[in-house]
Steps between C-alpha positions, in 0.01 A plus 500: 500500500354850492432468126323170553284641780409804282399265216301277733315806645411617148385154404268489808356843426425394142331194624292702746401739221402206274292342781330828576415548133358147460293536818321799354416332173169327437622361173769295334744715303692370189748779461687335206188489279325797669195297598288483811270237634243614750220316683171694490191353658637149485591525135860546366551779242819603316615813330806630320624844592776532234305760297425739790791439740670823390242697294714814494759313307263316273528639142148376399319749715513884545479625860243763566478671835136538595555684835569425860238306689432620847485215759350590841405162649781288357242269340477474122201429280533374143171446318268605221376843623160450340438129571628538863424140602840431651592844632686359802856565619795277425617284795820700536556869594746781430594812688272799431642745244486586128620247253548520124257315269654403161310374199688299241376555142560217248735582216467172312233451236285256701468744784582833335360798684332291775579490867672171562596550867408741779738531798521666841869541581558502877880452475708567199662159469444157339317265742684209653188283467149512366153370590149544374352774715213368701201634694426359844259207444264629772387771246425249228232249412575155374538588132707809578731294722580279202601796284688677771804672351296604200234760455204518256481789260150560357535861376846503344648680803724433797611725783736545791378672824556521865226295676361802695492702181334221312223481767428868450489450129272201534258704709515781242417245227203361702372844582503591132302188408246568776439851357522398132308175450564493134836672510836370384787584737768449240341711234375775736798515749814331370495532120561876490818441704614226265436728193738750651780242444405428137854572383695414813725317457530505125614141490164386642160470331386798697246538784669212672552628856408764763624623833163536665420665832167409677306803599525433876852376508843657528659210319466360148429189298696425181292318238619349178369298205563125516689403188250342265204550739296267712643189654658350809839649579775409746660722761858438601684632805874521513697492829849586602732258680350608832144434391412866461275593200687644204223527243149388391446419136175428327553298176289557186727322254570170666783372280481119482789264509433407128530867401823548689653200322411620149 
């Protein structure tokens, strides 16, 4: 009888955990095929996370540690640091702290030397489930709502930043433009920093990333090149079984189902 009660108790706890997990999801998870269906602004979208589920164990990419990102507000921005049109925080938060940012350099011919994925690692584990990382719709116009979960790259760059740090950077950028009507912020301010990383890492094309500190901030922004350049790129957030954020990944390679079946 004791054994039966113990088993029944464990069964109930598992059911409670499963229900708690499902209640936190805003998506339909197909764990067998590593696919997710998610409704965004009344349209259903689907993605496959098999390529980036466990990037540290993926032989097609080399991990490069770009530095720890200082998070003060708990709110994360992922955007083109020059275009800046959707520099708004994600609709989830993390505890303030410093978290490693990893860049994954392609080792296969099609993506050789290019950054395929950029990742903030909040917990060193494989997520229990994934979703497209969204911005609260109140920040977005109608067109931006339709592409929520993606972000436009117009200058071949993406970045990760704390929202408070990003606001300081954004003001720094605007102040520069006000003082330099014909100036180029990238060429004048950022490019010298990128040039410092011309051979780092050696597996990359060079000048592909910087760990940048805005003048009036005690925190940093990590910027990185976006694979083949301009485009519309997805952001994925991975959660643990309790709905806590494990990692944020921005995807510059977007392996298709046809490619995975080749």
